[in-house]
Every structure is written in C-alpha cells, then in structure tokens.
SERO-4910 file (N, C-alpha, C, O; in steps of 0.05 Angstrom, whole numbers):
BEGIN
 pado doro    nc1    nc2    nc3   cac1   cac2   cac3    cc1    cc2    cc3    oc1    oc2    oc3
  Met    A   -185     35     43   -178     42     23   -188     22      1   -202     29    -18
  Ser    A   -182      0      5   -187    -25    -10   -220    -29    -20   -227    -36    -43
  Met    A   -235    -23      0   -262    -23     -1   -275     -4    -19   -295     -8    -32
  Lys    A   -255     26    -19   -264     45    -35   -258     44    -60   -275     54    -75
  Val    A   -235     34    -71   -224     27    -94   -238      7   -105   -242      9   -129
  Ser    A   -245    -12    -94   -262    -33   -111   -286    -21   -114   -293    -21   -137
  Val    A   -302     -8    -98   -332      2   -102   -331     26   -128   -350     27   -143
  Arg    A   -314     39   -131   -302     56   -147   -300     39   -177   -313     47   -197
  Ser    A   -287     20   -178   -276      2   -200   -309    -12   -214   -314    -15   -238
  Leu    A   -324    -18   -193   -346    -28   -200   -364     -2   -216   -376     -8   -237
  Ala    A   -364     22   -207   -382     39   -211   -368     47   -242   -384     54   -260
  Tyr    A   -344     45   -246   -332     56   -275   -343     32   -290   -356     37   -309
  Glu    A   -339      7   -285   -343    -12   -301   -382    -14   -312   -391    -22   -333
  Lys    A   -395     -6   -293   -418     -7   -293   -436     17   -306   -456     12   -320
  Leu    A   -428     44   -302   -428     62   -306   -417     81   -329   -430     96   -343
  Gly    A   -389     75   -331   -368     90   -345   -347    110   -326   -345    114   -302
  Pro    A   -337    117   -342   -312    133   -326   -317    161   -311   -302    172   -296
  Ala    A   -346    171   -320   -355    196   -303   -363    190   -272   -367    207   -255
  Ala    A   -364    163   -268   -379    153   -253   -364    151   -219   -376    149   -197
  Ile    A   -334    153   -226   -323    150   -206   -311    183   -198   -296    187   -179
  Asp    A   -321    205   -215   -323    232   -203   -346    246   -189   -347    270   -183
  Ala    A   -368    227   -185   -390    231   -179   -391    247   -152   -413    256   -146
  Gly    A   -375    252   -137   -373    264   -114   -386    249    -89   -397    262    -70
  Leu    A   -385    222    -90   -405    212    -67   -389    203    -44   -364    204    -46
  Asp    A   -397    197    -24   -382    186     -1   -377    160     -4   -393    145      8
  Trp    A   -360    148    -17   -359    115    -26   -356     98      0   -366     75      0
  Gln    A   -343    108     21   -337     92     46   -366     89     63   -372     68     74
  Lys    A   -380    111     63   -408    108     76   -429     92     63   -446     79     74
  His    A   -425     94     37   -449     82     17   -439     60      2   -450     52    -18
  Gly    A   -414     47     12   -407     27     -9   -419      6     -8   -420     -6    -29
  Ala    A   -431     -4     14   -450    -36     18   -473    -24     -3   -474    -38    -24
  Glu    A   -487     -7     -3   -508      3    -16   -499      6    -47   -514     -2    -66
  Ile    A   -477     16    -51   -473     24    -81   -468    -10    -92   -479    -21   -110
  Ser    A   -452    -19    -76   -438    -47    -91   -458    -70    -92   -455    -90   -107
  Leu    A   -475    -68    -78   -499    -87    -82   -516    -80   -100   -524   -100   -111
  Ala    A   -527    -57   -110   -544    -48   -132   -528    -53   -155   -540    -63   -174
  Leu    A   -497    -46   -157   -481    -52   -179   -488    -77   -189   -497    -86   -210
  Leu    A   -479    -86   -165   -474   -113   -181   -503   -132   -191   -502   -154   -201
  Arg    A   -523   -118   -184   -550   -122   -199   -550   -112   -224   -568   -122   -238
  Arg    A   -537    -97   -233   -550    -78   -251   -530    -87   -282   -507    -96   -282
  Arg    A   -545    -83   -300   -518    -87   -330   -512    -63   -330   -524    -43   -323
  Pro    A   -485    -69   -344   -469    -47   -357   -486    -26   -375   -500    -33   -394
  Ser    A   -482      4   -362   -498     16   -380   -485     17   -416   -462     13   -424
  Lys    A   -508     24   -430   -501     23   -458   -481     42   -468   -465     38   -486
  Lys    A   -484     64   -454   -467     87   -464   -460    100   -438   -474    100   -418
  Pro    A   -437    110   -439   -420    118   -411   -440    148   -407   -451    160   -425
  Leu    A   -440    153   -381   -456    176   -369   -443    198   -359   -420    196   -349
  Thr    A   -455    220   -361   -438    241   -352   -439    241   -323   -456    227   -312
  Ala    A   -420    259   -307   -418    258   -280   -443    261   -266   -451    247   -248
  Lys    A   -457    284   -278   -485    290   -264   -506    268   -265   -523    265   -248
  Thr    A   -502    253   -287   -527    232   -291   -519    208   -273   -534    193   -262
  Ala    A   -491    208   -274   -481    179   -255   -481    183   -226   -483    165   -210
  Arg    A   -478    215   -221   -486    219   -196   -519    209   -189   -525    193   -171
  Ala    A   -532    219   -202   -563    219   -200   -570    186   -196   -582    178   -176
  Val    A   -561    171   -217   -560    141   -215   -554    125   -191   -566    106   -180
  Leu    A   -529    140   -183   -520    127   -156   -536    127   -127   -540    109   -111
  Glu    A   -545    157   -128   -563    171   -109   -585    151   -109   -591    138    -89
  Gly    A   -598    147   -130   -618    128   -127   -621    103   -123   -641     92   -114
  Leu    A   -593     90   -133   -586     67   -131   -583     67    -91   -595     49    -79
  Ile    A   -569     83    -80   -567     85    -50   -595     81    -42   -601     58    -34
  Ser    A   -611     98    -42   -634    102    -30   -657     80    -37   -674     76    -20
  Thr    A   -657     64    -64   -667     42    -70   -659     19    -47   -675      5    -35
  Glu    A   -625     19    -45   -618     -4    -35   -631      1      1   -640    -16     16
  Ser    A   -626     23      3   -629     28     36   -656     17     40   -658      3     61
  Lys    A   -679     20     25   -707     11     36   -705    -22     31   -723    -36     40
  Leu    A   -686    -32     19   -681    -61     22   -679    -71     45   -686    -94     52
  Arg    A   -666    -51     63   -653    -66     86   -672    -70    111   -685    -49    116
  Pro    A   -676    -90    127   -695    -92    142   -695    -77    169   -675    -76    183
  Thr    A   -721    -65    177   -716    -55    201   -715    -66    221   -718    -90    221
  Ala    A   -709    -51    248   -707    -60    270   -739    -81    276   -761    -71    281
  Gly    A   -732   -108    274   -759   -121    278   -776   -131    256   -794   -148    259
  Gly    A   -771   -121    235   -788   -123    209   -777   -128    186   -752   -130    187
  Gln    A   -787   -132    163   -782   -144    140   -770   -122    122   -772    -99    129
  Ala    A   -758   -128    103   -748   -111     79   -772   -109     64   -790   -125     62
  Glu    A   -771    -85     54   -793    -76     32   -780    -93      5   -758    -92     -4
  Ala    A   -808   -110     -5   -808   -122    -31   -813   -105    -53   -834    -92    -50
  Arg    A   -799   -100    -75   -804    -91    -99   -798   -110   -120   -788   -132   -116
  Ser    A   -807    -96   -151   -795   -107   -170   -769    -93   -187   -762    -70   -188
  Pro    A   -761   -111   -196   -737    -97   -212   -739    -73   -229   -761    -68   -240
  Glu    A   -720    -59   -232   -721    -34   -247   -714    -42   -279   -700    -62   -284
  Pro    A   -722    -29   -296   -712    -34   -322   -672    -38   -319   -657    -28   -302
  Gly    A   -668    -50   -334   -637    -58   -333   -624    -67   -309   -600    -64   -306
  Glu    A   -639    -79   -289   -633    -85   -268   -634   -116   -264   -654   -127   -273
  Gln    A   -609   -138   -249   -621   -161   -247   -619   -166   -216   -599   -160   -204
  Leu    A   -646   -178   -203   -648   -177   -175   -622   -207   -168   -619   -227   -183
  Ala    A   -611   -202   -145   -587   -223   -140   -609   -251   -133   -632   -247   -126
  Ala    A   -600   -272   -134   -608   -294   -125   -607   -298    -89   -595   -280    -77
  Pro    A   -615   -313    -77   -612   -316    -53   -584   -329    -47   -573   -347    -60
  Ala    A   -575   -319    -25   -545   -326    -16   -546   -361     -8   -564   -368      7
  Leu    A   -529   -377    -18   -539   -410    -14   -512   -411     -2   -493   -400    -14
  Arg    A   -508   -427     24   -485   -439     32   -475   -464     26   -486   -484     35
  Arg    A   -455   -466     10   -445   -489      0   -440   -508     17   -441   -500     40
  Pro    A   -433   -534     14   -425   -556     37   -402   -550     41   -389   -541     22
  Arg    A   -391   -552     61   -363   -553     72   -342   -563     55   -320   -554     53
  Ala    A   -352   -588     39   -329   -602     36   -322   -588      7   -304   -598     -6
  Ser    A   -336   -566     -4   -335   -558    -31   -316   -528    -26   -304   -514    -42
  Asp    A   -322   -523      6   -313   -494     12   -282   -492      0   -268   -511     -4
  Pro    A   -274   -463     -5   -245   -462    -21   -226   -471     -2   -207   -482    -13
  Gly    A   -226   -470     29   -209   -476     49   -210   -506     52   -191   -516     63
  Ser    A   -227   -521     45   -226   -554     46   -217   -559     20   -200   -577     17
  Glu    A   -225   -547      1   -207   -555    -29   -179   -548    -26   -166   -565    -39
  Arg    A   -162   -531    -14   -139   -523    -15   -128   -546      8   -108   -559      1
  Leu    A   -134   -549     21   -125   -566     39   -128   -601     33   -114   -617     46
  Asn    A   -144   -608     17   -144   -633      7   -124   -633    -19   -111   -653    -26
  Arg    A   -123   -613    -31   -102   -610    -52    -76   -615    -43    -61   -632    -51
  Gln    A    -70   -592    -18    -45   -603     -5    -36   -631      8    -13   -640      8
  Arg    A    -57   -643     19    -55   -667     26    -42   -683     -1    -21   -695     -1
  Arg    A    -57   -680    -20    -50   -705    -48    -27   -695    -52    -12   -714    -55
  Ile    A    -15   -673    -54     15   -666    -65     34   -675    -43     55   -687    -47
  Ile    A     24   -668    -18     49   -682      2     47   -709      9     67   -722     18
  Ala    A     20   -721      3     25   -750      2     34   -765    -16     45   -786     -9
  Ala    A     32   -759    -40     43   -762    -63     80   -762    -57     94   -782    -60
  Arg    A     87   -742    -51    114   -741    -47    126   -763    -28    145   -778    -32
  Ala    A    104   -763     -3    121   -782     15    118   -808      5    134   -826     10
  Ala    A     98   -812     -9     98   -846    -20    123   -851    -45    131   -874    -52
  Ile    A    133   -827    -57    154   -832    -76    181   -834    -61    197   -849    -70
  Glu    A    187   -821    -41    209   -815    -19    209   -846     -9    227   -861    -15
  Glu    A    185   -855      6    187   -888     12    190   -906     -6    195   -928      2
  Gly    A    187   -902    -33    201   -921    -53    176   -935    -63    181   -956    -74
  Gly    A    155   -931    -63    135   -941    -73    126   -934   -103    111   -947   -117
  Phe    A    140   -910   -107    127   -903   -133    153   -888   -152    167   -874   -137
  Leu    A    160   -887   -175    183   -877   -188    172   -850   -185    149   -843   -179
  Glu    A    199   -832   -191    196   -797   -186    183   -785   -218    175   -762   -222
  Ser    A    183   -803   -235    166   -798   -253    132   -797   -256    119   -785   -272
  Thr    A    122   -814   -235     92   -812   -229     81   -789   -210     59   -786   -201
  Leu    A    104   -774   -207     94   -751   -181     63   -745   -190     45   -749   -174
  Glu    A     57   -737   -214     34   -725   -220     15   -747   -228     -5   -737   -239
  Glu    A     12   -772   -225     -3   -794   -236    -16   -803   -210     -5   -800   -188
  Ala    A    -41   -814   -216    -64   -821   -201    -51   -838   -183    -56   -833   -159
  Gly    A    -32   -859   -188    -23   -878   -170    -12   -862   -145    -20   -870   -123
  Ala    A      1   -847   -145     19   -834   -123      9   -811   -113     19   -801    -92
  Ala    A    -17   -797   -128    -30   -780   -115    -53   -787   -100    -66   -773    -85
  Asn    A    -58   -813   -106    -84   -826    -87    -75   -842    -62    -92   -854    -49
  Glu    A    -53   -842    -56    -41   -852    -30    -46   -833    -11    -39   -809    -13
  Pro    A    -60   -845     11    -62   -834     34    -38   -824     48    -20   -840     48
  Leu    A    -33   -799     61    -11   -800     82     -8   -817    107    -28   -817    121
  Thr    A      7   -827    113     15   -845    138     28   -820    156     34   -797    150
  Gln    A     28   -834    181     47   -822    202     67   -827    201     81   -808    210
  Arg    A     80   -843    193    107   -847    185    117   -830    161    140   -821    160
  Gly    A     96   -827    138    102   -815    117    105   -777    128    120   -759    119
  Ala    A     88   -776    146     82   -749    155    109   -736    172    119   -713    168
  Asp    A    117   -755    190    141   -749    208    168   -749    186    187   -733    188
  Ala    A    167   -765    169    191   -764    148    189   -738    126    209   -724    120
  Thr    A    169   -735    119    166   -706    107    182   -687    123    203   -677    115
  Leu    A    170   -683    146    180   -655    164    209   -659    166    225   -641    163
  Asp    A    217   -691    173    247   -685    177    260   -681    147    280   -667    150
  Arg    A    256   -686    124    267   -685    103    268   -657     99    290   -650     90
  Val    A    250   -636    103    236   -609     93    261   -591    112    275   -572    103
  Leu    A    261   -603    140    281   -582    153    308   -588    145    326   -571    147
  Gly    A    313   -609    138    346   -618    127    346   -605    104    367   -593    100
  Leu    A    328   -603     86    329   -588     61    340   -561     64    359   -552     51
  Ala    A    326   -550     83    319   -521     86    342   -506     95    348   -483     90
  Lys    A    357   -528    112    389   -517    127    405   -516    103    422   -498    102
  Glu    A    402   -535     80    420   -526     54    419   -509     38    433   -509     18
  Met    A    398   -488     47    395   -467     30    421   -454     19    440   -459     33
  Pro    A    426   -437     -5    451   -424     -9    448   -398      1    429   -382      0
  Glu    A    476   -396     15    475   -368     33    466   -345     24    458   -328     40
  Asn    A    465   -341     -8    461   -314    -19    426   -306    -24    414   -287    -33
  Glu    A    417   -333    -10    388   -333    -11    375   -325     16    353   -314     19
  Val    A    394   -333     38    388   -329     69    395   -299     74    413   -297     90
  Arg    A    385   -273     64    392   -252     70    398   -248    101    419   -240    112
  Asp    A    373   -255    114    371   -246    142    368   -272    149    350   -288    143
  Lys    A    391   -273    166    398   -309    188    379   -310    204    363   -329    205
  Arg    A    377   -284    220    365   -287    244    336   -294    239    324   -309    255
  Ala    A    322   -284    217    291   -283    208    290   -317    194    269   -330    190
  Phe    A    309   -324    189    315   -352    176    310   -376    191    299   -396    183
  Ala    A    322   -369    217    331   -384    241    295   -384    251    285   -406    254
  Thr    A    280   -360    255    262   -360    265    240   -378    246    220   -389    256
  Ala    A    245   -377    222    221   -389    199    227   -417    202    209   -433    197
  Leu    A    254   -428    210    257   -457    212    248   -468    239    242   -491    241
  Arg    A    247   -449    260    240   -456    282    207   -458    291    198   -471    310
  Leu    A    193   -440    270    166   -442    270    154   -460    251    131   -467    254
  Leu    A    171   -471    229    167   -496    214    172   -520    232    161   -541    227
  Ala    A    186   -516    251    196   -544    262    169   -550    283    154   -570    283
  Asp    A    169   -527    300    146   -526    321    113   -535    308     96   -550    319
  His    A    110   -524    286     82   -523    280     81   -542    250     60   -544    238
  Gly    A    100   -554    242     95   -570    216     89   -600    225     78   -614    208
  Asn    A     92   -610    248     83   -633    255     57   -634    262     45   -655    258
  Gly    A     42   -613    272     16   -609    275      2   -603    254    -21   -610    254
  Ala    A     10   -594    237     -5   -586    207     -2   -609    190    -19   -610    172
  Leu    A     15   -627    191     18   -648    180     -2   -674    188    -14   -689    172
  Lys    A     -2   -675    216    -23   -688    229    -52   -688    216    -66   -707    210
  Thr    A    -60   -657    214    -88   -655    205    -95   -677    177   -118   -685    170
  Leu    A    -65   -685    163    -74   -699    137    -75   -723    139    -87   -736    122
  Val    A    -62   -734    158    -59   -764    154    -83   -781    150   -104   -771    160
  Gly    A    -86   -802    140   -110   -818    136   -119   -813    119   -110   -793    107
  Glu    A   -142   -829    106   -159   -826     90   -183   -805     85   -189   -797     63
  Asp    A   -193   -799    106   -213   -774    109   -206   -752     97   -183   -742     96
  Thr    A   -234   -739     85   -230   -704     71   -223   -696     98   -229   -706    120
  Val    A   -209   -675     93   -196   -649    110   -219   -631    110   -225   -617     90
  Asp    A   -237   -632    137   -248   -609    141   -240   -586    160   -236   -588    184
  Asp    A   -239   -560    141   -222   -539    150   -236   -523    169   -229   -499    170
  Thr    A   -259   -529    188   -271   -525    206   -251   -529    236   -248   -514    255
  Arg    A   -240   -562    229   -220   -568    251   -191   -560    251   -175   -572    265
  Val    A   -185   -540    236   -156   -536    232   -153   -507    234   -173   -494    227
  His    A   -133   -491    243   -121   -469    251   -116   -458    220   -105   -470    202
  Ser    A   -126   -436    220   -126   -417    193    -92   -411    181    -87   -404    157
  Ser    A    -73   -414    198    -47   -419    191    -36   -442    179    -16   -443    164
  Thr    A    -52   -462    187    -42   -490    178    -37   -492    151    -16   -504    144
  Ser    A    -55   -482    131    -47   -475    100    -25   -466     98     -9   -479     85
  Ala    A    -17   -446    108      9   -436    102     35   -450    110     57   -447     99
  Val    A     29   -467    132     49   -484    136     52   -503    116     75   -506    107
  Leu    A     28   -522    106     33   -539     85     41   -526     60     46   -543     42
  Glu    A     42   -503     54     47   -494     30     78   -492     35     94   -501     18
  Ala    A     87   -481     57    120   -477     57    127   -502     61    152   -499     60
  Ile    A    123   -529     65    129   -551     62    127   -562     34    145   -577     26
  Ile    A    106   -557     18    104   -564    -11    127   -550    -29    138   -562    -47
  Ile    A    131   -526    -21    151   -515    -35    181   -521    -24    199   -514    -39
  Ala    A    188   -534      2    217   -541      5    220   -566      0    243   -574     -3
  Asp    A    190   -589     -3    199   -613     -3    204   -627    -37    206   -651    -43
  Gly    A    205   -605    -52    210   -610    -90    186   -616    -95    186   -633   -112
  Ser    A    158   -607    -87    133   -619    -98    130   -596   -121    123   -599   -144
  Arg    A    136   -575   -109    129   -549   -127    151   -530   -112    147   -516    -91
  Pro    A    173   -531   -126    197   -519   -117    200   -486   -123    190   -476   -143
  Ser    A    209   -476   -109    214   -442   -113    240   -436   -107    249   -442    -85
  Phe    A    259   -422   -130    283   -415   -123    286   -393   -141    271   -389   -160
  Leu    A    308   -378   -134    312   -352   -148    319   -357   -178    323   -380   -184
  Ile    A    320   -341   -196    329   -341   -223    344   -316   -228    335   -293   -230
  Glu    A    371   -325   -231    395   -306   -235    405   -310   -255    410   -332   -263
  Asn    A    411   -281   -272    426   -285   -302    411   -297   -319    423   -309   -337
  Ser    A    378   -296   -318    362   -312   -333    363   -339   -333    356   -351   -353
  Leu    A    370   -351   -311    373   -381   -311    366   -387   -286    370   -372   -267
  Pro    A    351   -418   -283    353   -425   -257    375   -431   -247    393   -423   -262
  Pro    A    384   -444   -225    404   -455   -210    405   -484   -220    384   -495   -225
  Glu    A    427   -496   -224    431   -519   -238    423   -546   -212    416   -569   -216
  Arg    A    428   -537   -193    430   -551   -169    409   -531   -146    410   -506   -148
  His    A    394   -541   -130    384   -526   -109    375   -545    -90    369   -565   -102
  Pro    A    371   -549    -62    357   -564    -41    326   -567    -51    317   -590    -50
  Phe    A    311   -548    -59    288   -550    -63    273   -559    -86    249   -562    -86
  Met    A    292   -565   -107    286   -576   -136    275   -602   -134    257   -608   -151
  Gly    A    284   -621   -114    275   -643   -112    266   -664   -134    286   -672   -146
  Thr    A    245   -674   -142    245   -687   -168    251   -676   -199    255   -687   -221
  Trp    A    249   -646   -189    249   -631   -213    277   -628   -226    280   -618   -249
  Gln    A    299   -639   -207    327   -627   -211    342   -641   -243    359   -630   -257
  Lys    A    332   -661   -249    343   -675   -278    329   -659   -292    343   -644   -306
  Lys    A    299   -653   -296    288   -640   -318    293   -616   -317    291   -609   -341
  Val    A    298   -598   -305    315   -574   -305    345   -574   -309    355   -553   -316
  Ala    A    360   -595   -307    387   -594   -316    386   -603   -353    402   -595   -371
  Lys    A    365   -619   -357    362   -621   -382    356   -600   -401    367   -596   -422
  Ala    A    329   -583   -386    317   -559   -408    330   -528   -399    319   -506   -403
  Leu    A    360   -536   -385    371   -512   -380    381   -490   -408    377   -466   -407
  Pro    A    392   -503   -429    390   -485   -451    372   -471   -462    375   -450   -474
  Ala    A    345   -485   -458    326   -477   -470    306   -458   -453    284   -452   -461
  Leu    A    316   -450   -424    301   -438   -411    306   -410   -411    287   -396   -403
  Lys    A    333   -398   -421    340   -371   -420    316   -352   -430    304   -336   -416
  Pro    A    309   -358   -459    290   -341   -468    266   -342   -451    258   -319   -446
  Ile    A    254   -361   -442    232   -364   -423    234   -345   -396    217   -328   -389
  Cys    A    256   -351   -383    264   -334   -361    266   -303   -371    249   -288   -361
  Asp    A    280   -294   -385    282   -267   -399    249   -255   -393    240   -235   -383
  Ala    A    237   -275   -404    203   -265   -410    187   -260   -381    165   -249   -379
  Ile    A    201   -270   -364    188   -276   -338    193   -241   -324    214   -229   -325
  Gly    A    169   -234   -314    175   -210   -299    158   -203   -277    142   -220   -270
  Arg    A    157   -177   -262    140   -169   -241    119   -154   -257    127   -138   -274
  Ile    A     89   -159   -255     69   -140   -264     62   -120   -245     55   -126   -222
  Gln    A     64    -95   -254     70    -73   -229     52    -53   -240     43    -55   -263
  Pro    A     45    -27   -219     30     -5   -236     53     13   -246     74      2   -253
  Arg    A     51     36   -248     58     53   -261     83     65   -242     75     75   -221
  Asn    A    109     65   -245    131     69   -224    136     46   -204    149     49   -182
  Gly    A    125     23   -213    129      1   -197    156     -9   -197    170     -3   -217
  His    A    168    -26   -175    194    -35   -168    189    -55   -151    166    -56   -142
  Ala    A    209    -75   -145    218    -89   -129    199    -94   -108    186   -115   -106
  Gly    A    196    -74    -91    181    -77    -69    152    -62    -74    138    -56    -55
  Phe    A    146    -56    -96    114    -51   -101    107    -57   -128    107    -41   -147
  Phe    A    101    -86   -127     85   -100   -151     66   -116   -141     62   -123   -118
  Ile    A     51   -125   -168     24   -140   -157     32   -167   -160     29   -182   -141
  Gly    A     42   -174   -179     47   -209   -183     70   -213   -206     88   -197   -211
  Thr    A     66   -233   -215     87   -240   -239     69   -252   -255     47   -262   -249
  Gly    A     85   -250   -288     77   -253   -310     96   -260   -327    120   -259   -322
  Cys    A     85   -270   -353    105   -284   -376     93   -268   -400     70   -267   -408
  Leu    A    114   -256   -410    115   -237   -431    111   -262   -462    131   -274   -471
  Val    A     87   -264   -471     89   -280   -492     95   -272   -516    112   -279   -532
  Asp    A     83   -259   -519     85   -235   -551     86   -199   -547     68   -182   -545
  Ala    A    113   -198   -546    116   -164   -540    104   -148   -560     92   -127   -557
  Ala    A    106   -162   -583     96   -142   -607     68   -138   -604     58   -117   -612
  Lys    A     53   -157   -593     25   -160   -601     13   -151   -567    -11   -150   -560
  Gly    A     36   -147   -549     25   -143   -517     14   -171   -506     -4   -169   -488
  Val    A     19   -192   -511      4   -215   -503     14   -226   -472     38   -231   -474
  Val    A      6   -231   -451     28   -230   -425     11   -253   -416    -13   -253   -422
  Leu    A     22   -276   -401      6   -296   -390     11   -291   -356     33   -289   -344
  Thr    A    -15   -288   -347    -13   -288   -313    -39   -301   -300    -59   -309   -312
  Asn    A    -35   -301   -278    -56   -317   -258    -81   -295   -259    -78   -271   -262
  Tyr    A   -100   -307   -258   -125   -286   -250   -126   -271   -226   -137   -249   -226
  His    A   -114   -280   -203   -108   -265   -180    -98   -232   -183   -105   -210   -175
  Val    A    -77   -245   -202    -62   -219   -206    -83   -189   -222    -79   -165   -221
  Leu    A   -100   -201   -233   -118   -182   -245   -130   -169   -225   -130   -145   -219
  Asp    A   -141   -194   -211   -163   -179   -188   -150   -163   -171   -163   -144   -164
  Asp    A   -123   -165   -160   -111   -153   -138   -101   -125   -153    -94   -106   -139
  Ala    A   -102   -124   -179    -91   -102   -193   -121    -84   -185   -121    -63   -173
  Arg    A   -141    -96   -195   -165    -73   -197   -173    -67   -167   -180    -44   -159
  Ser    A   -173    -90   -148   -182    -84   -128   -171    -74    -98   -183    -67    -78
  Lys    A   -137    -78   -104   -118    -69    -84   -101    -47    -94    -90    -31    -79
  Phe    A    -98    -47   -119    -81    -24   -132    -98     -2   -144    -86     19   -147
  Gly    A   -129     -3   -151   -143     21   -163   -136     19   -190   -139     40   -203
  Ile    A   -128     -4   -204   -121      1   -233   -154     -5   -244   -168    -24   -237
  Leu    A   -162     12   -259   -186     16   -272   -190     -3   -293   -174     -3   -312
  Met    A   -215    -25   -295   -216    -48   -312   -244    -48   -317   -259    -38   -300
  Ser    A   -253    -60   -341   -285    -70   -352   -282   -101   -358   -263   -111   -369
  Glu    A   -300   -113   -352   -308   -135   -368   -326   -143   -383   -349   -143   -374
  Thr    A   -322   -151   -409   -345   -153   -429   -349   -180   -443   -334   -183   -463
  Lys    A   -362   -196   -439   -369   -228   -447   -332   -238   -454   -321   -239   -476
  Gly    A   -323   -246   -427   -297   -254   -425   -282   -242   -429   -261   -254   -422
  Thr    A   -276   -218   -439   -247   -197   -446   -250   -178   -425   -270   -164   -422
  Val    A   -229   -178   -410   -224   -149   -393   -207   -133   -411   -189   -140   -427
  Arg    A   -218   -103   -405   -206    -83   -412   -188    -66   -398   -202    -55   -381
  Ile    A   -163    -58   -395   -152    -50   -373   -151    -18   -381   -136    -13   -400
  Asp    A   -160     -4   -373   -166     31   -379   -145     41   -356   -141     65   -357
  Gly    A   -130     28   -338   -108     41   -327    -80     36   -336    -74     32   -359
  Trp    A    -65     38   -319    -35     34   -323    -22      8   -314    -15      9   -290
  Met    A    -17    -10   -324     -3    -35   -320     18    -47   -338     15    -47   -363
  Glu    A     42    -60   -323     62    -66   -345     77    -84   -330     78    -86   -306
  Ile    A     90   -102   -352    101   -124   -343    138   -111   -339    146    -94   -355
  Asp    A    152   -119   -321    181   -108   -328    193   -129   -322    197   -137   -299
  Ser    A    204   -143   -348    216   -167   -355    240   -156   -366    244   -133   -373
  Ser    A    261   -180   -366    288   -173   -384    281   -175   -411    298   -164   -425
  Ala    A    264   -185   -423    259   -183   -453    250   -156   -461    259   -147   -483
  Arg    A    237   -143   -450    223   -120   -457    203   -108   -433    184   -121   -422
  Arg    A    210    -82   -427    193    -74   -412    166    -61   -426    167    -39   -437
  Gln    A    145    -76   -423    123    -81   -435     91    -65   -424     81    -76   -404
  Val    A     82    -50   -430     52    -40   -419     40    -55   -428     42    -62   -451
  Leu    A     18    -65   -406      4    -89   -417    -17    -85   -436    -25    -62   -438
  Pro    A    -26   -101   -450    -51    -97   -473    -75    -83   -462    -82    -88   -439
  Arg    A    -85    -70   -472   -113    -56   -462   -137    -77   -465   -158    -68   -456
  Ala    A   -138    -98   -473   -159   -122   -465   -138   -147   -466   -118   -152   -478
  Val    A   -152   -159   -448   -141   -191   -440   -172   -208   -445   -194   -199   -439
  Ser    A   -166   -232   -459   -184   -252   -459   -183   -268   -438   -160   -273   -430
  Gly    A   -201   -278   -425   -196   -296   -405   -219   -311   -401   -220   -329   -384
***
C-alpha cells in the first residue's frame, strides 16, 4: 500500500488530480512510473484522465527501454521536452551516512550528560561545546546505564499501564544498554557498519531517560512539576510552568480525517488558529503523504495540502492550512 500511495501522490503532483484515476496497475509499474516522474517537470496545466493515462503509459514504455537486458546495456536516448534526466547515483562516504550521523549525534548527547554527572561541567553548559566535545569514557558509559536504569524504576505508576511490558523493556535495556554504549566509548567517529541496527534505538531510549532530551506526559495542559526523566530540565520547567499552559494547549496530534489517539501521523503546535499556522517536523508531512495517502504538491518551497489533515489540540481542532511554506 505504501508504494502504491506514494507513486499515486507523485503522479498527482506532476500531472494533476486526474492522474490518480488513470486506471493503471500502480503496483506492477510503480518502479517505472516513479523513476520517470522524478525526472519530469510538473505539467503547467492539469491533464485529463485520458491524457494522463496516455502520458503514464508512454513513460512506462520509455522507462522500460532504459532497463539493461540480460547481458546488455540500457538503450541510450535524449531527454524529451519537459524532462530532466537523473544524475548518476553517488555513494556518499560512510561518515556522512544518516546512520553514522545519528550515532555520532547520540554519542555527543550522552557524553555531554556523562561529563556533567561526573562533575566536570555545570548543568547550564549541557548544550555548549565544552561538554558536547567530551569523549565518552568507559566509566561514564557504565555510570550512564546505572543512572538510567535507576531513573526508569522511579517512573510514576500512572505512566506504567502495562507492568509486564515495562519490566520487559527494563530487562532489554539492561541486557543491551552496555553493548550499545560501548560502541560510543573513545574519540573515534562511530561507523554504523560495525553496530547492530537496533543500537540507535537503545541509545535513543537512554537519551530520553537520562534527562538529555526528556519525554513525559502532559496532563491538564501542564507538564509535571517533577519527573525522573527531567534531569537538568527540572528547574527550567518549574520556573516556566505558569507560561507553559497556553503552549501545551496548542500542542496536539496531527491526524487524517477521523483520526484519534491510535490513528495519527505525528504531533505539532498550533501557532495561529485564525491563519491556520501549524509548526511540525518535516517527517510528519512526509509520512502524511507516503504512508497515509494525503495528497500534496510542492512548488518553490511551498507544500500544498490537497487532502485532509488536521491538528487536534486543546486550543482548537483545526484543519491544517492548504499551503505550508518550508
């Protein structure tokens, strides 16, 4: 379904609304259609369903000719009017791969927190270069895991709905946390080829629990005054508590039509209800289009939402704006 939805969204963006009703086998020809549409500039005027089908069939035929035959070369050709040929695929150096970038970012966060706990830095310098550039020592890694496991056991009872699942999660963290942290020890850049794919998830759980980037429930439009995961944010949250209510009121689920707590895309903050301005992460829009099939089109940095998407916040249930600049 995900492939079918994303291909149809791409066809909608490039050829217009009629393209999604062209009557093609999107699953069978998804690869050819996607590659061809990615090279093609959007049509200046929306096409009729008949014309869109003819264009798509032509793209499928042309793209098929580019595929190498058994033991042969792909047929070379010149670009058609309105088409952009793709550049050759380039393999980025491993150090700049998303996996490596994520692991090294996680190491900086965890190492900074460990340095603060060891007493070398003040709490206010958590995001400053001094603490962030400290390497993670083995002693710091061991202390981090012990601290996180201790904090997790202090979780409020109302946040532990399934005690058996929570106990399992703690056991998994205890079993795999040490190995995950060990990959970050030292000053060398972390290479994601030598770590398991689940390592990043374990490290993210540690970052949430040790107070570097806390996660906790908002109730009655306010965060808790105290929480084991708050860490260095405890004093800042307490000081800002009176001003946080209107902000918490504006935070809500971004969801499709008839969405609910078990069926939503992500979270966002309602900035201006009258103008329909909502702040959210790019991946929320990306998931809305590719996973939920919400049709959108993009022109010069502005995303137009042609489907239905809303934010369900305490401030006001708001249908998201038709155009989002990004």
